[in-house]
GULO-581218 format. One record per residue (C-alpha): x, y, z; residue number from 1; residue in three letters. Coordinates in pm, 1 decimal. Layout:
          X          Y          Z   dodren   baba
          X          Y          Z      NUM    ALA
...
This chain:
          X          Y          Z   dodren   baba
    17760.5    11043.9     4261.5        1    GLN
    17442.7    10884.2     4355.5        2    LEU
    17592.6    10723.1     4668.2        3    TYR
    17735.5    11041.4     4762.9        4    GLY
    17393.3    11208.9     4726.7        5    PHE
    17223.5    10930.4     4927.4        6    MET
    17496.1    11030.5     5206.7        7    THR
    17440.4    11394.7     5206.9        8    TYR
    17043.8    11315.4     5251.7        9    ILE
    17131.6    11073.9     5579.2       10    LYS
    17322.8    11324.7     5710.6       11    ARG
    17096.7    11603.4     5693.1       12    LEU
    16807.1    11390.5     5862.4       13    SER
    17053.6    11309.2     6159.2       14    LEU
    17082.7    11731.5     6194.9       15    VAL
    16704.6    11737.8     6155.9       16    MET
    16679.1    11494.2     6438.7       17    SER
    16924.1    11657.3     6692.7       18    LEU
    16633.2    11949.2     6699.4       19    ARG
    16357.2    11730.3     6849.9       20    LYS
    16451.4    11823.6     7187.0       21    GLY
    16363.7    12171.2     7120.1       22    GLN
    15987.8    12112.0     7086.6       23    TYR
    15955.6    12020.6     7438.8       24    ASN
    16109.5    12376.2     7575.0       25    TYR
    15831.8    12516.3     7312.8       26    LEU
    15563.3    12339.7     7461.3       27    TYR
    15668.9    12490.6     7802.0       28    VAL
    15696.1    12825.6     7671.5       29    LEU
    15363.8    12857.0     7485.9       30    ILE
    15164.9    12672.9     7782.8       31    ALA
    15356.6    12930.2     8036.2       32    PHE
    15224.0    13204.1     7821.0       33    VAL
    14864.8    13037.3     7779.9       34    LEU
    14851.2    13002.0     8140.9       35    VAL
    14952.7    13399.2     8211.8       36    GLY
    14703.1    13506.4     7954.5       37    LEU
    14413.5    13285.3     8089.6       38    ILE
    14518.0    13401.2     8463.1       39    GLY
    14502.4    13759.9     8383.3       40    ILE
    14191.1    13711.6     8223.1       41    GLN
    14002.9    13532.5     8514.8       42    LEU
    14153.7    13829.9     8749.2       43    TYR
    13985.7    14118.3     8567.9       44    TRP
    13683.2    13858.4     8539.2       45    ILE
    13725.5    13846.5     8919.6       46    ASN
    13774.0    14199.8     8974.4       47    LYS
    13502.9    14310.9     8743.5       48    THR
    13216.0    14116.7     8932.8       49    ILE
    13365.9    14235.2     9243.1       50    ALA
    13325.4    14581.3     9137.7       51    VAL
    12960.6    14501.0     9014.0       52    GLU
    12874.0    14341.7     9357.5       53    LYS
    12991.0    14631.9     9555.3       54    ASN
    12815.9    14880.5     9301.4       55    ALA
    12474.6    14665.1     9377.9       56    ILE
    12533.3    14676.2     9762.2       57    LYS
    12571.4    15028.2     9740.8       58    ARG
    12258.4    15107.2     9537.8       59    SER
    12073.1    14876.2     9805.2       60    LEU
    12226.0    15024.8    10082.1       61    ASN
    12102.9    15364.3     9963.5       62    SER
    11745.4    15239.7     9883.0       63    ASP
    11705.5    15066.9    10226.7       64    PHE
    11837.6    15367.3    10383.1       65    GLU
    11528.7    15557.4    10229.6       66    LYS
    11314.8    15264.4    10338.0       67    LEU
    11414.1    15328.8    10694.1       68    ALA
    11315.7    15669.9    10666.9       69    ARG
    10994.2    15594.2    10530.4       70    GLN
    10901.0    15313.4    10786.5       71    ALA
    11014.7    15563.7    11064.5       72    GLU
    10738.6    15829.8    10933.4       73    GLU
    10506.1    15526.7    10865.2       74    TYR
    10573.6    15451.8    11215.1       75    ALA
    10527.6    15809.5    11365.5       76    SER
    10169.7    15840.8    11205.2       77    CYS
    10085.3    15527.6    11405.8       78    TYR
    10242.2    15667.4    11760.9       79    ILE
    10071.6    16009.2    11709.3       80    LEU
     9752.0    15874.4    11670.5       81    ARG
     9834.7    15649.1    11973.7       82    ALA
     9972.1    15908.9    12184.4       83    LYS
     9794.8    16000.5    12509.4       84    THR
     9699.8    16325.7    12584.1       85    TYR
     9551.0    16470.4    12956.5       86    ILE
     9289.0    16715.3    12812.8       87    ASN
     8949.7    16669.1    13021.5       88    LYS
     8667.3    16957.0    13076.9       89    GLY
     8857.3    17233.3    12811.1       90    GLU
     9089.3    17315.8    13110.5       91    GLY
     8818.3    17309.3    13379.1       92    ILE
     8824.0    16995.5    13607.3       93    TYR
     8550.7    16935.9    13900.3       94    LEU
     8721.4    16917.3    14224.4       95    VAL
     8425.1    16985.9    14485.1       96    LYS
     8041.8    16996.1    14489.5       97    GLN
     7761.3    17031.5    14739.6       98    LYS
     7600.7    16730.2    14847.0       99    VAL
     7266.1    16657.5    15060.6      100    ASP
     7218.6    16435.3    15378.2      101    SER
     7180.4    16121.7    15173.5      102    ASN
     7538.3    16199.8    14966.4      103    GLY
     7345.1    16321.1    14664.5      104    ASN
     7508.4    16587.9    14440.0      105    TYR
     7328.8    16912.9    14441.3      106    ILE
     7324.0    17127.3    14137.8      107    GLY
     7349.3    17494.9    14102.9      108    PRO
     6978.6    17486.8    13969.2      109    GLU
     6881.5    17358.0    14353.6      110    GLN
     7096.9    17613.5    14513.6      111    GLY
     7403.8    17381.4    14535.5      112    GLY
     7773.2    17516.2    14413.0      113    PHE
     8047.2    17405.5    14214.4      114    ILE
     8455.0    17432.1    14290.5      115    ASP
     8679.2    17396.9    13988.8      116    THR
     9044.8    17448.1    13898.6      117    VAL
     9217.1    17475.8    13593.1      118    ASN
     9398.6    17207.1    13484.2      119    LEU
     9668.4    17171.6    13200.3      120    PHE
     9701.6    16991.8    12852.0      121    ASN
    10036.2    16780.6    12885.3      122    PHE
    10211.6    16562.2    12600.9      123    HIS
    10493.9    16326.2    12738.6      124    ILE
    10798.1    16433.4    12545.4      125    VAL
    11073.9    16199.8    12737.2      126    ASN
    11058.1    15916.2    12951.4      127    GLY
    11292.5    16071.3    13229.7      128    ASP
    11159.0    16406.5    13237.5      129    THR
    11007.9    16549.5    13557.0      130    ILE
    10696.9    16760.9    13470.9      131    LEU
    10655.2    17121.0    13568.6      132    GLU
    10512.9    17169.3    13943.0      133    ASN
    10184.8    17373.4    13942.2      134    TYR
    10020.3    17594.4    14191.8      135    PRO
     9742.1    17321.0    14281.1      136    SER
     9837.2    17015.1    14092.2      137    LEU
    10183.5    16819.2    14086.9      138    GLU
    10242.1    16529.0    13843.0      139    LEU
    10536.5    16379.1    13835.8      140    ARG
    10675.1    16025.1    13668.2      141    ARG
    10964.5    15856.8    13812.5      142    PHE
    11249.5    15714.7    13574.8      143    ALA
    11279.0    15370.8    13771.2      144    SER
    10915.5    15303.0    13728.5      145    SER
    10656.8    15264.8    13412.4      146    LEU
    10400.5    15373.8    13659.2      147    ASP
    10291.0    15728.1    13705.4      148    ALA
    10216.6    15880.1    14069.7      149    THR
     9990.4    16168.9    14098.1      150    PHE
    10003.6    16399.8    14386.6      151    ASN
     9690.9    16620.9    14486.5      152    PHE
     9738.7    16952.3    14689.7      153    ALA
     9435.7    17161.9    14633.8      154    ILE
     9343.0    17417.7    14862.7      155    GLU
     9035.7    17443.1    15041.5      156    GLY
     8919.0    17088.6    14966.0      157    VAL
     8935.3    16859.3    15225.5      158    ARG
     8655.5    16612.5    15141.6      159    ASP
     8750.6    16315.0    14920.3      160    PRO
     8403.4    16313.1    14804.9      161    ALA
     8409.0    16646.6    14702.9      162    SER
     8591.1    16570.5    14385.3      163    TYR
     8603.8    16344.7    14109.7      164    ALA
     8862.6    16259.0    13857.0      165    PHE
     8866.2    16076.4    13533.4      166    ASP
     9074.9    15750.9    13572.2      167    LYS
     9340.9    15731.9    13316.1      168    LEU
     9412.8    15340.0    13240.4      169    THR
     9756.2    15176.4    13333.3      170    SER
     9831.3    15128.0    13002.0      171    GLU
     9768.1    15467.8    12895.1      172    ASN
     9978.9    15609.8    13157.8      173    LEU
    10265.0    15355.5    13031.4      174    LYS
    10232.0    15481.3    12682.0      175    GLN
    10208.7    15819.1    12785.6      176    ALA
    10497.8    15842.6    13009.1      177    PHE
    10741.7    15577.8    12820.9      178    ASP
    10916.3    15634.3    12493.4      179    ASN
    10889.0    15252.9    12437.0      180    THR
    10760.1    15198.8    12077.8      181    ILE
    10547.5    14934.2    11979.7      182    ASP
    10762.8    14847.2    11684.0      183    ILE
    10509.5    14529.0    11549.5      184    GLU
    10217.5    14723.4    11559.5      185    ASN
    10377.8    15081.3    11453.8      186    ALA
    10537.8    14899.2    11105.5      187    ILE
    10432.3    14563.0    11073.8      188    GLY
    10532.0    14245.7    10887.2      189    ARG
    10285.8    14354.5    10524.5      190    ASN
    10427.8    14711.3    10529.5      191    TYR
    10797.6    14579.7    10576.6      192    LEU
    10755.9    14293.2    10310.1      193    ASP
    10594.1    14477.6    10075.7      194    ALA
    10812.9    14796.4    10078.8      195    GLN
    11164.5    14551.9    10087.4      196    ILE
    11020.2    14341.1     9779.8      197    LYS
    11001.5    14685.3     9608.6      198    GLU
    11305.1    14758.1     9659.1      199    VAL
    11475.1    14433.8     9528.2      200    LEU
    11228.5    14447.9     9233.9      201    ARG
    11377.7    14815.5     9153.1      202    ARG
    11738.0    14675.1     9175.8      203    ASN
    11657.4    14380.7     8966.5      204    GLU
    11747.1    14105.5     9195.8      205    LEU
    11541.6    13795.1     9378.6      206    ASP
    11282.6    13868.7     9601.7      207    THR
    11348.6    13578.8     9810.4      208    ASN
    11487.4    13711.5    10100.4      209    TYR
    11451.3    13721.8    10488.0      210    SER
    11420.1    14042.5    10721.7      211    ALA
    11398.9    14143.5    11100.4      212    GLY
    11366.7    14411.0    11314.1      213    VAL
    11566.5    14409.9    11653.8      214    LYS
    11682.4    14622.2    11913.3      215    LYS
    12083.3    14695.0    11869.8      216    GLN
    12261.3    14482.1    12049.7      217    GLY
    11944.3    14245.9    12142.4      218    ALA
    11968.8    13883.1    11981.4      219    GLY
    11605.4    13834.8    11935.6      220    ALA
    11390.3    13966.7    11651.2      221    PHE
    11068.5    14151.3    11734.8      222    LEU
    10932.0    14125.9    11371.4      223    ILE
    11074.8    13867.6    11147.8      224    LEU
    10913.8    13809.4    10810.8      225    THR
    10771.8    13473.4    10689.3      226    ASP
    11056.1    13279.0    10623.7      227    SER
    11254.0    12942.9    10671.9      228    LEU
    11556.3    13127.3    10792.5      229    ARG
    11669.8    13407.4    10958.8      230    GLN
    11863.9    13711.9    10784.4      231    PRO
    12157.9    13610.4    10957.3      232    TYR
    12162.0    13271.8    10779.6      233    SER
    12227.6    13478.5    10431.3      234    TYR
    12592.8    13546.7    10302.7      235    ARG
    12507.1    13895.1    10213.3      236    ASP
    12327.1    14100.7    10527.1      237    VAL
    12255.3    14421.3    10557.1      238    LEU
    12184.4    14622.2    10878.6      239    GLU
    11988.0    14976.6    10855.5      240    VAL
    11922.6    15177.4    11179.6      241    PRO
    11568.3    15276.5    11261.7      242    LEU
    11479.1    15573.4    11508.2      243    PHE
    11830.4    15666.8    11553.4      244    ALA
    11742.8    15978.0    11670.3      245    ASN
    11533.3    15883.1    11941.6      246    GLU
    11682.3    15900.5    12278.2      247    VAL
    11574.1    15535.7    12335.4      248    THR
    11835.7    15256.8    12211.4      249    GLU
    11787.0    15267.6    11828.3      250    PRO
    11624.6    14942.7    11660.0      251    TYR
    11796.0    14804.7    11354.1      252    LEU
    11656.1    14684.8    11009.6      253    LEU
    11827.3    14330.8    10951.9      254    VAL
    11760.3    14207.6    10572.7      255    ILE
    11922.3    13883.5    10464.5      256    GLY
    11983.7    13853.1    10081.2      257    LEU
    12097.1    13583.1     9836.4      258    PRO
    12375.2    13653.6     9623.6      259    GLN
    12333.7    13900.3     9319.7      260    PRO
    12452.3    13655.5     9079.7      261    PHE
    12164.8    13644.6     8847.2      262    ALA
    12211.3    14061.7     8816.0      263    LYS
    12569.7    14061.6     8801.7      264    VAL
    12553.6    13787.7     8520.5      265    ILE
    12300.2    14021.4     8328.1      266    ARG
    12500.7    14321.9     8349.3      267    SER
    12815.5    14163.2     8276.8      268    LEU
    12696.9    13935.2     8013.3      269    SER
    12853.0    14074.9     7709.9      270    VAL
    13205.4    14094.5     7858.6      271    MET
    13176.2    13705.2     8023.5      272    LEU
    13066.1    13553.6     7718.9      273    ILE
    13357.7    13773.8     7542.8      274    SER
    13599.0    13652.2     7802.4      275    SER
    13484.4    13295.9     7787.0      276    VAL
    13515.9    13287.7     7399.6      277    VAL
    13845.3    13441.5     7429.6      278    ILE
    13985.3    13171.1     7681.7      279    ILE
    13823.6    12890.2     7459.7      280    LEU
    14004.8    13048.3     7166.8      281    ILE
    14340.2    13022.1     7347.8      282    LEU
    14293.2    12701.9     7492.2      283    ILE
    14182.7    12524.5     7128.0      284    LEU
    14435.4    12714.1     6979.8      285    SER
    14734.0    12585.3     7236.3      286    TYR
    14568.6    12225.6     7171.3      287    ALA
    14563.7    12256.7     6797.4      288    TYR
    14915.7    12402.6     6798.3      289    PHE
    15040.9    12079.1     7013.4      290    VAL
    14868.7    11877.8     6805.2      291    ARG
    15032.8    12022.3     6483.9      292    THR
    15348.1    12001.3     6639.7      293    ILE
    15309.4    11667.1     6753.7      294    ILE
    15174.6    11546.5     6379.7      295    ASN
    15463.4    11757.2     6242.3      296    GLN
    15706.5    11571.7     6485.4      297    ARG
    15557.6    11243.9     6370.5      298    LYS
    15588.9    11316.9     6018.8      299    LEU
    15948.5    11433.7     6063.9      300    SER
    16038.8    11100.7     6234.7      301    GLU
    15874.2    10916.3     5941.3      302    MET
    16061.2    11125.0     5660.4      303    LYS
    16358.9    11053.2     5828.8      304    ASN
    16302.2    10702.0     5849.6      305    ALA
    16226.8    10705.7     5491.1      306    PHE
    16542.8    10846.3     5392.7      307    ILE
    16730.9    10595.7     5595.4      308    ASN
    16553.2    10342.2     5422.8      309    ASN
    16596.2    10495.9     5078.9      310    MET
    16955.5    10551.1     5154.9      311    THR
    16969.8    10155.5     5227.6      312    HIS
    16748.8    10071.6     4895.6      313    GLU
    16954.5    10251.2     4705.3      314    PHE
    17281.8    10200.7     4841.9      315    ARG
    17240.9     9823.9     4820.9      316    THR
    17193.8     9783.7     4430.6      317    PRO
    17439.1    10045.1     4377.8      318    ILE
    17728.2     9842.2     4574.2      319    THR
    17603.1     9544.4     4416.9      320    ASN
    17565.9     9680.4     4080.8      321    ILE
    17919.8     9798.1     4151.9      322    GLY
    18066.8     9480.9     4246.9      323    LEU
    17941.6     9288.4     3979.9      324    ALA
    18111.4     9541.9     3721.0      325    ILE
    18407.5     9515.0     3908.2      326    GLU
    18460.2     9135.4     3918.8      327    ASN
    18346.9     9104.6     3545.5      328    TRP
    18613.6     9347.1     3455.8      329    ARG
    18886.8     9149.5     3682.4      330    ASP
    18800.7     8780.2     3592.2      331    THR
    18636.3     8849.3     3237.7      332    GLY
    18429.7     8527.5     3295.6      333    LYS
    18061.8     8467.2     3344.1      334    ASN
    17936.8     8746.9     3159.5      335    PRO
    17586.3     8626.4     3195.6      336    ASP
    17577.2     8578.4     3575.1      337    PHE
    17704.4     8956.4     3605.2      338    TYR
    17451.6     9040.5     3371.0      339    TYR
    17152.2     8900.6     3567.2      340    ASN
    17282.1     9059.0     3903.7      341    ILE
    17313.9     9410.0     3711.7      342    ILE
    16983.0     9351.5     3555.0      343    GLU
    16791.2     9235.7     3881.8      344    GLU
    16950.7     9522.7     4073.7      345    GLU
    16867.2     9768.6     3835.6      346    ASN
    16497.4     9660.9     3834.6      347    ARG
    16506.0     9713.5     4198.3      348    HIS
    16611.0    10054.2     4177.1      349    MET
    16360.2    10126.1     3914.5      350    GLU
    16056.0     9998.3     4187.5      351    LYS
    16192.1    10204.1     4441.4      352    ASN
    16211.3    10517.7     4200.9      353    VAL
    15839.3    10432.5     4092.6      354    ASN
    15735.9    10451.6     4478.9      355    GLN
    15917.3    10755.4     4527.0      356    ILE
    15696.4    10881.2     4230.3      357    LEU
    15370.7    10754.3     4363.4      358    GLU
    15443.5    10939.3     4678.6      359    LEU
    15456.2    11278.7     4458.8      360    ALA
    15138.2    11180.4     4286.9      361    THR
    14949.1    11118.2     4633.4      362    MET
    14940.8    11467.5     4706.7      363    LYS
    14691.7    11587.4     4451.4      364    HIS
    14388.6    11357.3     4296.7      365    LYS
    14447.7    11335.1     3918.8      366    ASP
    14070.5    11417.8     3784.1      367    ASN
    14219.9    11438.2     3438.6      368    GLY
    14262.7    11096.2     3396.9      369    VAL
    13968.6    10897.7     3219.0      370    ALA
    13808.9    10611.2     3364.9      371    TYR
    13751.7    10313.0     3149.0      372    GLU
    13610.1     9952.1     3231.4      373    PRO
    13879.6     9728.5     3428.5      374    VAL
    13862.6     9333.1     3462.3      375    ASP
    13983.0     9313.6     3786.8      376    MET
    14051.8     8895.5     3752.2      377    HIS
    14270.2     8958.0     3451.6      378    GLU
    14451.0     9253.9     3639.9      379    LEU
    14515.2     9057.8     3955.4      380    THR
    14623.6     8732.8     3758.4      381    ARG
    14863.0     8963.8     3595.5      382    LYS
    14984.9     9138.3     3913.1      383    ALA
    15065.3     8818.6     4089.7      384    ILE
    15257.5     8661.0     3851.4      385    GLU
    15592.6     8811.7     3968.9      386    SER
    15518.6     8698.4     4329.7      387    PHE
    15457.4     8304.2     4231.1      388    ASN
    15847.9     8255.0     4201.1      389    MET
    15952.8     8394.5     4511.2      390    GLN
    15682.6     8253.2     4714.8      391    VAL
    15716.4     7921.6     4581.2      392    LYS
    16092.2     7914.5     4675.2      393    SER
    16009.2     7961.8     5033.6      394    VAL
    15770.3     7683.8     5029.4      395    ASN
    15471.1     7902.2     5019.7      396    GLY
    15107.3     7900.7     4833.1      397    GLN
    14981.5     8195.7     4634.0      398    LEU
    14614.4     8124.2     4533.6      399    VAL
    14368.3     8361.0     4364.2      400    PHE
    14002.3     8225.0     4405.5      401    GLU
    13778.6     8469.7     4146.5      402    PRO
    13413.3     8436.1     4319.4      403    GLY
    13280.0     8784.9     4165.3      404    ALA
    13020.9     8740.0     3876.2      405    HIS
    13077.2     9090.1     3787.7      406    THR
    13422.7     9163.2     3806.2      407    HIS
    13439.4     9467.7     3564.1      408    HIS
    13452.0     9799.7     3720.8      409    ILE
    13512.0    10147.0     3600.3      410    TYR
    13865.9    10277.9     3705.2      411    GLY
    14212.8    10380.7     3585.2      412    ASN
    14391.3    10035.3     3484.3      413    GLU
    14734.9    10154.0     3595.7      414    ARG
    14635.8    10245.9     3937.5      415    GLU
    14438.2     9924.9     4015.6      416    MET
    14754.0     9723.1     3915.1      417    TYR
    14949.4     9903.4     4156.3      418    ASN
    14705.4     9871.9     4443.9      419    MET
    14711.6     9495.7     4412.9      420    VAL
    15061.1     9480.2     4356.2      421    LEU
    15151.8     9699.1     4654.8      422    ASN
    14865.2     9463.9     4900.7      423    VAL
    15025.3     9141.1     4772.4      424    VAL
    15372.8     9280.0     4822.7      425    ASP
    15293.1     9359.6     5190.6      426    ASN
    15147.2     9028.3     5237.8      427    ALA
    15467.9     8871.8     5099.2      428    VAL
    15735.8     9080.2     5281.3      429    LYS
    15529.2     8994.0     5645.5      430    TYR
    15516.8     8652.8     5555.1      431    ARG
    15617.7     8367.4     5801.6      432    SER
    15738.3     8021.6     5756.2      433    ALA
    15568.8     7837.4     5485.9      434    ASN
    15342.4     8138.2     5372.8      435    PRO
    14989.0     8106.6     5255.8      436    GLU
    14836.5     8412.4     5080.7      437    ILE
    14501.2     8389.4     4957.4      438    HIS
    14296.7     8613.7     4718.2      439    ILE
    13934.6     8605.4     4650.9      440    ARG
    13665.4     8821.0     4511.6      441    THR
    13304.8     8821.6     4568.6      442    TYR
    12983.2     9027.7     4482.9      443    ASP
    12809.1     9250.7     4759.0      444    GLU
    12542.4     9424.2     4632.7      445    GLY
    12685.8     9736.6     4419.2      446    THR
    13034.4     9678.6     4535.4      447    TRP
    13306.0     9441.4     4404.2      448    LEU
    13500.6     9307.4     4713.0      449    VAL
    13860.1     9176.0     4717.4      450    MET
    14003.9     9001.8     5019.3      451    GLU
    14402.9     8942.5     5050.5      452    VAL
    14472.4     8725.1     5375.9      453    SER
    14782.9     8588.2     5456.4      454    ASP
    14921.1     8363.8     5768.9      455    ASN
    15191.0     8610.9     5831.8      456    GLY
    15338.8     8783.1     6127.6      457    ILE
    15021.2     9001.9     6215.4      458    GLY
    15012.9     9336.9     6336.7      459    MET
    14889.0     9500.7     6640.6      460    THR
    14583.3     9697.4     6729.4      461    ALA
    14826.1    10042.3     6719.9      462    GLU
    15000.8     9928.8     6413.2      463    THR
    14669.0     9893.9     6245.3      464    GLN
    14530.8    10249.1     6328.1      465    GLU
    14832.4    10404.6     6142.7      466    HIS
    14896.2    10107.3     5891.4      467    ILE
    14763.7    10362.0     5585.4      468    PHE
    14978.2    10662.6     5690.6      469    GLU
    15249.8    10769.0     5475.0      470    ARG
    15595.0    10669.7     5588.0      471    PHE
    15487.9    10439.3     5875.0      472    TYR
    15669.8    10145.6     5957.0      473    ARG
    15595.6     9913.3     6225.2      474    SER
    15880.1     9796.8     6451.2      475    ASN
    15881.8     9464.7     6265.7      476    THR
    15942.6     9698.4     5948.9      477    GLY
    16320.5     9773.6     6097.1      478    ASP
    16399.0     9410.4     6025.3      479    ARG
    16726.2     9382.6     5755.4      480    HIS
    16504.6     9140.2     5557.0      481    ASP
    16207.3     9377.5     5532.5      482    VAL
    16235.6     9643.4     5226.0      483    LYS
    16056.6     9925.8     5189.6      484    GLY
    15963.3    10317.9     5216.8      485    PHE
    15617.6    10309.0     5399.7      486    GLY
    15457.1    10399.5     5109.1      487    LEU
    15299.4    10098.8     4965.5      488    GLY
    14968.7    10083.1     5187.7      489    LEU
    14921.4    10464.0     5190.5      490    SER
    14932.1    10463.7     4842.4      491    TYR
    14672.9    10176.9     4814.9      492    VAL
    14444.8    10392.8     5034.5      493    LYS
    14503.3    10669.1     4828.5      494    TYR
    14377.4    10493.9     4512.5      495    ILE
    14098.5    10305.8     4677.0      496    VAL
    13967.0    10640.2     4814.0      497    ASP
    14008.5    10799.7     4450.0      498    CYS
    13767.5    10539.7     4295.3      499    HIS
    13514.2    10591.3     4567.9      500    GLY
    13577.0    10273.7     4740.7      501    GLY
    13689.1    10150.3     5103.5      502    THR
    13986.3     9954.3     5263.5      503    ILE
    13957.9     9790.5     5628.6      504    LEU
    14210.3     9598.5     5757.7      505    VAL
    14192.0     9295.3     6049.0      506    LYS
    14456.6     9127.2     6219.1      507    SER
    14618.8     9001.3     6511.1      508    LYS
    14994.4     8934.7     6611.0      509    PRO
    15108.5     8580.6     6509.2      510    GLY
    14767.1     8512.4     6323.3      511    TYR
    14822.1     8706.2     5980.8      512    GLY
    14609.3     8963.3     5811.0      513    SER
    14329.9     9026.8     5623.9      514    THR
    14308.6     9328.4     5400.8      515    PHE
    13909.2     9376.2     5238.7      516    THR
    13862.0     9635.6     4975.5      517    ILE
    13539.4     9753.2     4833.4      518    ARG
    13515.3     9950.2     4500.2      519    LEU
    13195.9    10020.6     4338.2      520    PRO
    13087.9     9863.7     4011.1      521    LYS
    12971.6    10159.2     3819.4      522    ASN
    13196.1    10443.0     3935.9      523    ASN
    13240.0    10631.8     3588.6      524    LYS
    13356.0    10963.1     3722.4      525    THR
């Protein structure tokens, strides 16, 4: 019946191993879903940022439109003050005056006379406008020239010296008859800089910018704010028309702005932080899931190996016992020989059962076990007695060197005995030809140190990383002459941890291994 049960367990492990390939499909499926979720999240983040940038740009456009209108009003005040008016003599302008023989003017008081003519006040509205003709004075400006041409035709006046006309400067005439705006003086860098910075501060943006004013379609700027770069060197450039209602070609206010990244981050901080947290949770969850699945796969593989080993370990003594009984029944001779075989195989099965029970006790620390003083030297001598004959049979040596002065610790004697038994058993299992196993103890402060060294086959660095894991067995553990479930050293680690100690291993393939166990001397809990 026991043999049939072992066969059933082995078949079950084979069925479980067939499903390992399904893990790969699960990894791909969950990774695809995770990438899709992260992609959707990033898409909405990017879209939200774009919407926020557009909102900021619309707000800036509106504010800079208002700024342009204010700049036009500011410039209009300057132009109004600088407009040239022709308004001399309150509408009466001197045309003819009597002179004496020396050419000196004779005033009315000395019997002279003055001829006058009414003149007009005029205000230039358009540079291409031809002014009205008056009976006594014609004033006309040609569109092809910025200079003004005056034609005088005043009846009854023949003497050039008989009239005087206030001279208008050429610059005043040019300003009077031309709509060209002196934009730099009309607006000015300081005014432009102050107004733009105010708009940027109002929109909570960095005031690092560059701006300029130029004619529409022109390449050069008439005004350029103090900056190392021109507006077009920025990624975000706004162009706002100035004096668009004038007859002449309008101007453009060009503003180069840095990316409004800080403003976007501030306005979307809650959403962005939440999205980043969600993405990190998804990634960490997937990583944790994959790690858990990998660990479960390893655990499943180790359990399958354990079941295979357990099946073999139980099948062999069961078969040997069955053969011994059958031969004894058939021959009826040498009962002591067959009795010894049955006893040895029964002891082997008992040992296997105890190891399985140890596996069950490793799940929970038994705090109810009372600790008592344990003589580690005496306990070690008892534990290695069962290995002396086995080591000598292969021409080996098992040496115990008790060097610790304080060799009593507080602990559970049964657990300490099993700990030493398993460490020595591991050295015997993985021995080389002519094995040499040395056990020694020594004091290290408040610690009792036990070292178990051998000249066996050793182990790789990878094996050393997993040697204390349950069910783990290295590749050499699959040899037919090495028996076990992969529980011995994990059980040792568990016992050492329960007693507040540490265990380390140093090994090199082909040069043996050394296990160092440190146990506190006064651990009463």
